[in-house]
VEXNU-427367 format. One record per residue: residue number from 1; x, y negated, z of N, C-alpha, C in turn; residue in one letter. Coordinates in pm, 1 decimal, always signed. Example, Ala and Ser with C-alpha at 12.3 -4.5 7.8 and 13.67 -1.06 7.14 Angstrom:
! residues 2
<k 1	n_X +1319.0	n_Y +569.0	n_Z +780.0	ca_X +1230.0	ca_Y +450.0	ca_Z +780.0	c_X +1320.0	c_Y +330.0	c_Z +780.0	r a>
<k 2	n_X +1285.0	n_Y +225.0	n_Z +708.0	ca_X +1367.0	ca_Y +106.0	ca_Z +714.0	c_X +1290.0	c_Y -3.0	c_Z +787.0	r s>
END
This chain:
! residues 84
<k 1	n_X +8272.8	n_Y -4888.6	n_Z -13823.9	ca_X +8352.9	ca_Y -4788.8	ca_Z -13757.2	c_X +8285.1	c_Y -4752.9	c_Z -13624.8	r x>
<k 2	n_X +8277.1	n_Y -4625.7	n_Z -13601.4	ca_X +8223.4	ca_Y -4573.9	ca_Z -13476.4	c_X +8340.9	c_Y -4544.4	c_Z -13384.2	r x>
<k 3	n_X +8340.1	n_Y -4599.0	n_Z -13263.5	ca_X +8447.6	ca_Y -4577.5	ca_Z -13166.8	c_X +8393.3	c_Y -4491.0	c_Z -13054.8	r x>
<k 4	n_X +8463.5	n_Y -4381.4	n_Z -13024.8	ca_X +8418.2	ca_Y -4286.0	ca_Z -12924.2	c_X +8525.6	c_Y -4265.4	c_Z -12818.6	r x>
<k 5	n_X +8483.3	n_Y -4226.8	n_Z -12701.0	ca_X +8575.2	ca_Y -4189.8	ca_Z -12594.5	c_X +8560.1	c_Y -4040.5	c_Z -12570.3	r x>
<k 6	n_X +8671.2	n_Y -3968.9	n_Z -12572.1	ca_X +8671.8	ca_Y -3825.1	ca_Z -12549.7	c_X +8786.7	c_Y -3790.9	c_Z -12456.7	r x>
<k 7	n_X +8771.3	n_Y -3684.7	n_Z -12381.9	ca_X +8874.9	ca_Y -3635.0	ca_Z -12292.2	c_X +8936.7	c_Y -3510.4	c_Z -12354.9	r x>
<k 8	n_X +9057.6	n_Y -3471.0	n_Z -12311.1	ca_X +9117.1	ca_Y -3348.0	ca_Z -12364.2	c_X +9020.7	c_Y -3229.7	c_Z -12351.9	r x>
<k 9	n_X +9011.7	n_Y -3153.8	n_Z -12459.3	ca_X +8922.5	ca_Y -3038.5	ca_Z -12463.6	c_X +8784.7	c_Y -3069.8	c_Z -12519.4	r x>
<k 10	n_X +8747.3	n_Y -3197.4	n_Z -12522.6	ca_X +8616.7	ca_Y -3234.3	ca_Z -12576.9	c_X +8623.9	c_Y -3242.1	c_Z -12729.3	r x>
<k 11	n_X +8510.0	n_Y -3220.2	n_Z -12793.5	ca_X +8504.4	ca_Y -3209.9	ca_Z -12938.8	c_X +8403.8	c_Y -3306.8	c_Z -12997.7	r x>
<k 12	n_X +8422.3	n_Y -3331.5	n_Z -13126.7	ca_X +8327.8	ca_Y -3407.1	ca_Z -13208.4	c_X +8303.1	c_Y -3323.2	c_Z -13332.9	r x>
<k 13	n_X +8177.2	n_Y -3302.6	n_Z -13369.7	ca_X +8142.5	ca_Y -3226.5	ca_Z -13489.8	c_X +8087.1	c_Y -3323.8	c_Z -13593.3	r x>
<k 14	n_X +8142.5	n_Y -3318.2	n_Z -13713.3	ca_X +8100.0	ca_Y -3407.0	ca_Z -13822.3	c_X +8035.4	c_Y -3322.0	c_Z -13930.9	r x>
<k 15	n_X +7916.0	n_Y -3359.6	n_Z -13969.1	ca_X +7841.8	ca_Y -3295.1	ca_Z -14078.2	c_X +7826.3	c_Y -3143.9	c_Z -14057.6	r x>
<k 16	n_X +7834.3	n_Y -3097.9	n_Z -13935.2	ca_X +7807.6	ca_Y -2959.1	ca_Z -13904.1	c_X +7919.0	c_Y -2861.0	c_Z -13935.6	r x>
<k 17	n_X +8023.5	n_Y -2904.3	n_Z -14010.0	ca_X +8127.7	ca_Y -2808.2	ca_Z -14045.7	c_X +8271.0	c_Y -2858.2	c_Z -14024.5	r x>
<k 18	n_X +8286.4	n_Y -2975.4	n_Z -13966.5	ca_X +8418.7	ca_Y -3028.2	ca_Z -13934.7	c_X +8421.0	c_Y -3058.1	c_Z -13785.6	r x>
<k 19	n_X +8516.2	n_Y -2998.3	n_Z -13714.3	ca_X +8525.7	ca_Y -3018.6	ca_Z -13570.3	c_X +8659.4	c_Y -3082.3	c_Z -13536.9	r x>
<k 20	n_X +8653.4	n_Y -3193.8	n_Z -13465.4	ca_X +8772.5	ca_Y -3260.4	ca_Z -13413.5	c_X +8780.5	c_Y -3229.7	c_Z -13264.8	r x>
<k 21	n_X +8895.8	n_Y -3184.4	n_Z -13217.8	ca_X +8915.2	ca_Y -3153.3	ca_Z -13077.6	c_X +9031.1	c_Y -3235.3	c_Z -13024.6	r x>
<k 22	n_X +9010.2	n_Y -3303.7	n_Z -12913.1	ca_X +9119.6	ca_Y -3373.7	ca_Z -12846.9	c_X +9200.5	c_Y -3266.8	c_Z -12775.2	r x>
<k 23	n_X +9321.3	n_Y -3240.3	n_Z -12825.3	ca_X +9404.8	ca_Y -3134.0	ca_Z -12771.7	c_X +9482.8	c_Y -3184.6	c_Z -12650.3	r x>
<k 24	n_X +9542.3	n_Y -3301.8	n_Z -12661.3	ca_X +9622.6	ca_Y -3355.2	ca_Z -12551.0	c_X +9637.5	c_Y -3505.5	c_Z -12565.0	r x>
<k 25	n_X +9658.1	n_Y -3570.1	n_Z -12453.4	ca_X +9689.9	ca_Y -3712.2	ca_Z -12449.4	c_X +9821.6	c_Y -3723.2	c_Z -12373.5	r x>
<k 26	n_X +9923.5	n_Y -3775.0	n_Z -12439.9	ca_X +10056.4	ca_Y -3787.7	ca_Z -12380.8	c_X +10103.0	c_Y -3931.3	c_Z -12397.5	r x>
<k 27	n_X +10093.3	n_Y -4010.8	n_Z -12293.8	ca_X +10130.7	ca_Y -4151.8	ca_Z -12304.9	c_X +10040.1	c_Y -4222.8	c_Z -12403.2	r x>
<k 28	n_X +10100.4	n_Y -4280.7	n_Z -12508.0	ca_X +10019.8	ca_Y -4352.3	ca_Z -12607.6	c_X +9994.9	c_Y -4267.7	c_Z -12732.4	r x>
<k 29	n_X +10015.5	n_Y -4135.8	n_Z -12721.6	ca_X +9990.9	ca_Y -4045.8	ca_Z -12834.3	c_X +9876.2	c_Y -3950.9	c_Z -12802.2	r x>
<k 30	n_X +9795.6	n_Y -3924.2	n_Z -12903.2	ca_X +9683.1	ca_Y -3831.5	ca_Z -12889.7	c_X +9703.4	c_Y -3719.5	c_Z -12990.4	r x>
<k 31	n_X +9691.5	n_Y -3596.2	n_Z -12945.5	ca_X +9697.8	ca_Y -3480.3	ca_Z -13036.3	c_X +9554.4	c_Y -3438.5	c_Z -13065.6	r x>
<k 32	n_X +9523.3	n_Y -3430.7	n_Z -13194.1	ca_X +9388.4	ca_Y -3396.1	ca_Z -13237.8	c_X +9395.9	c_Y -3269.5	c_Z -13323.0	r x>
<k 33	n_X +9312.1	n_Y -3173.2	n_Z -13291.5	ca_X +9298.5	ca_Y -3053.6	ca_Z -13373.0	c_X +9180.1	c_Y -3070.1	c_Z -13466.0	r x>
<k 34	n_X +9195.4	n_Y -3028.6	n_Z -13590.3	ca_X +9089.0	ca_Y -3041.6	ca_Z -13689.4	c_X +9057.2	c_Y -2904.2	c_Z -13745.4	r x>
<k 35	n_X +8931.7	n_Y -2865.1	n_Z -13734.4	ca_X +8885.3	ca_Y -2739.3	ca_Z -13791.7	c_X +8786.1	c_Y -2775.2	c_Z -13901.4	r x>
<k 36	n_X +8822.7	n_Y -2743.2	n_Z -14025.9	ca_X +8738.7	ca_Y -2779.7	ca_Z -14140.1	c_X +8749.5	c_Y -2670.7	c_Z -14246.6	r x>
<k 37	n_X +8650.8	n_Y -2662.5	n_Z -14335.3	ca_X +8657.5	ca_Y -2566.5	ca_Z -14445.2	c_X +8781.8	c_Y -2591.8	c_Z -14531.8	r x>
<k 38	n_X +8829.5	n_Y -2488.1	n_Z -14598.6	ca_X +8949.5	ca_Y -2499.8	ca_Z -14681.1	c_X +8936.2	c_Y -2601.1	c_Z -14793.7	r x>
<k 39	n_X +8814.2	n_Y -2627.3	n_Z -14838.6	ca_X +8796.6	ca_Y -2720.9	ca_Z -14949.6	c_X +8794.8	c_Y -2866.9	c_Z -14904.9	r x>
<k 40	n_X +8807.0	n_Y -2892.9	n_Z -14775.6	ca_X +8810.4	ca_Y -3029.7	ca_Z -14724.0	c_X +8956.1	c_Y -3072.5	c_Z -14713.8	r x>
<k 41	n_X +8991.6	n_Y -3175.1	n_Z -14788.2	ca_X +9128.9	ca_Y -3224.7	ca_Z -14787.3	c_X +9146.3	c_Y -3320.8	c_Z -14670.3	r x>
<k 42	n_X +9249.2	n_Y -3297.2	n_Z -14590.5	ca_X +9276.9	ca_Y -3380.5	ca_Z -14474.1	c_X +9415.9	c_Y -3439.4	c_Z -14491.9	r x>
<k 43	n_X +9424.7	n_Y -3571.4	n_Z -14496.0	ca_X +9551.8	ca_Y -3640.4	ca_Z -14512.5	c_X +9569.5	c_Y -3745.5	c_Z -14404.2	r x>
<k 44	n_X +9693.4	n_Y -3761.6	n_Z -14358.7	ca_X +9724.2	ca_Y -3876.7	ca_Z -14273.7	c_X +9722.2	c_Y -3999.3	c_Z -14364.8	r x>
<k 45	n_X +9679.6	n_Y -4112.6	n_Z -14312.3	ca_X +9664.3	ca_Y -4232.1	ca_Z -14396.1	c_X +9794.4	c_Y -4274.3	c_Z -14461.2	r x>
<k 46	n_X +9908.7	n_Y -4256.6	n_Z -14393.9	ca_X +10035.4	ca_Y -4297.8	ca_Z -14455.1	c_X +10068.3	c_Y -4213.9	c_Z -14578.4	r x>
<k 47	n_X +10022.7	n_Y -4089.4	n_Z -14584.1	ca_X +10043.4	ca_Y -4008.0	ca_Z -14703.5	c_X +9954.1	c_Y -4054.4	c_Z -14817.0	r x>
<k 48	n_X +9833.2	n_Y -4095.1	n_Z -14785.8	ca_X +9742.8	ca_Y -4148.1	ca_Z -14887.5	c_X +9799.7	c_Y -4277.1	c_Z -14944.1	r x>
<k 49	n_X +9849.4	n_Y -4365.0	n_Z -14857.1	ca_X +9909.7	ca_Y -4490.1	ca_Z -14902.3	c_X +10029.6	c_Y -4462.6	c_Z -14992.5	r x>
<k 50	n_X +10111.0	n_Y -4364.0	n_Z -14956.8	ca_X +10228.3	ca_Y -4327.4	ca_Z -15035.7	c_X +10185.8	c_Y -4278.3	c_Z -15173.4	r x>
<k 51	n_X +10082.2	n_Y -4198.4	n_Z -15179.5	ca_X +10032.4	ca_Y -4144.1	ca_Z -15306.6	c_X +9982.5	c_Y -4257.2	c_Z -15396.3	r x>
<k 52	n_X +9912.8	n_Y -4355.1	n_Z -15337.9	ca_X +9858.8	ca_Y -4465.7	ca_Z -15416.2	c_X +9969.0	c_Y -4556.1	c_Z -15469.8	r x>
<k 53	n_X +10083.4	n_Y -4561.0	n_Z -15402.4	ca_X +10194.1	ca_Y -4644.9	ca_Z -15446.6	c_X +10273.0	c_Y -4580.3	c_Z -15559.9	r x>
<k 54	n_X +10251.1	n_Y -4452.2	n_Z -15586.2	ca_X +10325.4	ca_Y -4380.3	ca_Z -15689.3	c_X +10231.4	c_Y -4326.0	c_Z -15796.3	r x>
<k 55	n_X +10156.5	n_Y -4412.5	n_Z -15865.2	ca_X +10059.5	ca_Y -4364.0	ca_Z -15964.2	c_X +10123.8	c_Y -4300.1	c_Z -16085.7	r x>
<k 56	n_X +10254.9	n_Y -4321.1	n_Z -16106.9	ca_X +10318.9	ca_Y -4263.2	ca_Z -16224.3	c_X +10333.0	c_Y -4111.7	c_Z -16214.5	r x>
<k 57	n_X +10322.1	n_Y -4057.0	n_Z -16093.7	ca_X +10331.8	ca_Y -3912.9	ca_Z -16078.3	c_X +10203.6	c_Y -3847.3	c_Z -16127.9	r x>
<k 58	n_X +10220.3	n_Y -3737.6	n_Z -16196.5	ca_X +10105.1	ca_Y -3663.3	ca_Z -16247.9	c_X +10029.7	c_Y -3599.9	c_Z -16131.9	r x>
<k 59	n_X +9899.6	n_Y -3618.2	n_Z -16130.0	ca_X +9816.1	ca_Y -3557.2	ca_Z -16027.4	c_X +9776.4	c_Y -3418.1	c_Z -16071.4	r x>
<k 60	n_X +9777.4	n_Y -3324.6	n_Z -15978.8	ca_X +9727.3	ca_Y -3191.6	ca_Z -16012.5	c_X +9579.5	c_Y -3183.7	c_Z -15977.0	r x>
<k 61	n_X +9517.1	n_Y -3072.1	n_Z -16005.2	ca_X +9372.1	ca_Y -3056.6	ca_Z -15983.9	c_X +9334.3	c_Y -3076.4	c_Z -15838.8	r x>
<k 62	n_X +9424.1	n_Y -3043.3	n_Z -15745.8	ca_X +9390.0	ca_Y -3057.6	ca_Z -15604.4	c_X +9389.5	c_Y -3203.4	c_Z -15560.3	r x>
<k 63	n_X +9442.6	n_Y -3294.6	n_Z -15642.3	ca_X +9446.6	ca_Y -3436.0	ca_Z -15607.0	c_X +9323.6	c_Y -3512.4	c_Z -15655.3	r x>
<k 64	n_X +9228.4	n_Y -3444.9	n_Z -15718.9	ca_X +9112.7	ca_Y -3517.0	ca_Z -15771.7	c_X +9034.5	c_Y -3588.9	c_Z -15663.1	r x>
<k 65	n_X +9035.9	n_Y -3537.4	n_Z -15539.9	ca_X +8964.8	ca_Y -3602.6	ca_Z -15431.4	c_X +9027.7	c_Y -3736.3	c_Z -15394.5	r x>
<k 66	n_X +9153.8	n_Y -3757.9	n_Z -15429.9	ca_X +9219.1	ca_Y -3883.8	ca_Z -15398.6	c_X +9166.0	c_Y -3997.5	c_Z -15484.3	r x>
<k 67	n_X +9092.8	n_Y -3966.2	n_Z -15591.1	ca_X +9036.8	ca_Y -4069.9	ca_Z -15675.9	c_X +8920.7	c_Y -4142.1	c_Z -15608.7	r x>
<k 68	n_X +8862.5	n_Y -4084.3	n_Z -15506.2	ca_X +8757.5	ca_Y -4152.8	ca_Z -15432.5	c_X +8822.8	c_Y -4246.1	c_Z -15333.4	r x>
<k 69	n_X +8758.0	n_Y -4355.8	n_Z -15303.5	ca_X +8819.1	ca_Y -4450.3	ca_Z -15211.2	c_X +8808.3	c_Y -4397.8	c_Z -15067.7	r x>
<k 70	n_X +8907.0	n_Y -4428.0	n_Z -14984.3	ca_X +8908.0	ca_Y -4375.2	ca_Z -14847.6	c_X +8781.5	c_Y -4405.4	c_Z -14768.8	r x>
<k 71	n_X +8717.3	n_Y -4519.1	n_Z -14794.6	ca_X +8596.0	ca_Y -4549.9	ca_Z -14719.4	c_X +8486.5	c_Y -4446.8	c_Z -14744.9	r x>
<k 72	n_X +8487.1	n_Y -4385.5	n_Z -14863.3	ca_X +8389.2	ca_Y -4281.4	ca_Z -14891.9	c_X +8419.7	c_Y -4154.0	c_Z -14814.0	r x>
<k 73	n_X +8545.8	n_Y -4130.7	n_Z -14781.0	ca_X +8584.4	ca_Y -4011.2	ca_Z -14708.1	c_X +8542.2	c_Y -4018.5	c_Z -14563.0	r x>
<k 74	n_X +8535.8	n_Y -4139.8	n_Z -14509.1	ca_X +8516.5	ca_Y -4154.4	ca_Z -14366.1	c_X +8381.4	c_Y -4213.3	c_Z -14327.8	r x>
<k 75	n_X +8292.3	n_Y -4230.9	n_Z -14422.9	ca_X +8160.6	ca_Y -4282.2	ca_Z -14390.5	c_X +8080.7	c_Y -4172.3	c_Z -14320.9	r x>
<k 76	n_X +8065.3	n_Y -4185.7	n_Z -14192.8	ca_X +7991.9	ca_Y -4087.3	ca_Z -14113.8	c_X +7887.5	c_Y -4163.4	c_Z -14034.0	r x>
<k 77	n_X +7764.1	n_Y -4121.5	n_Z -14046.8	ca_X +7659.4	ca_Y -4185.8	ca_Z -13969.8	c_X +7652.6	c_Y -4120.6	c_Z -13832.1	r x>
<k 78	n_X +7612.8	n_Y -4194.4	n_Z -13729.5	ca_X +7603.4	ca_Y -4136.2	ca_Z -13596.3	c_X +7516.7	c_Y -4011.1	c_Z -13590.6	r x>
<k 79	n_X +7419.4	n_Y -3998.2	n_Z -13679.2	ca_X +7333.2	ca_Y -3879.3	ca_Z -13676.8	c_X +7408.1	c_Y -3753.6	c_Z -13718.8	r x>
<k 80	n_X +7526.1	n_Y -3768.5	n_Z -13783.8	ca_X +7604.0	ca_Y -3652.7	ca_Z -13825.3	c_X +7698.0	c_Y -3602.8	c_Z -13714.9	r x>
<k 81	n_X +7708.7	n_Y -3676.8	n_Z -13606.7	ca_X +7801.9	ca_Y -3639.9	ca_Z -13499.4	c_X +7731.1	c_Y -3560.5	c_Z -13391.0	r x>
<k 82	n_X +7797.9	n_Y -3458.0	n_Z -13342.6	ca_X +7747.8	ca_Y -3377.2	ca_Z -13232.5	c_X +7859.9	c_Y -3368.9	c_Z -13130.4	r x>
<k 83	n_X +7830.2	n_Y -3396.7	n_Z -13003.3	ca_X +7931.1	ca_Y -3395.5	ca_Z -12899.3	c_X +7920.5	c_Y -3268.7	c_Z -12817.6	r x>
<k 84	n_X +8035.9	n_Y -3209.6	n_Z -12785.5	ca_X +8041.2	ca_Y -3090.0	ca_Z -12702.8	c_X +8121.7	c_Y -3119.0	c_Z -12577.8	r x>
END
């Protein structure tokens, strides 16, 4: 895991087409804006956990990306990150 420090307004670019922006820091909460292509599925981890606990539900075509393990979704090498 790569741990970074960012201030509000600062960005992180992943793989050249996904931008994370620290929008605000309020107490112990951080608001993050994510700009990514429409074909990139973005889920909060609790939703992914919920989906995995209910395998009896039929998956539609848009859920095919959930078949990959989460570690594959988040493997980012430092060379893919660009700081603004």
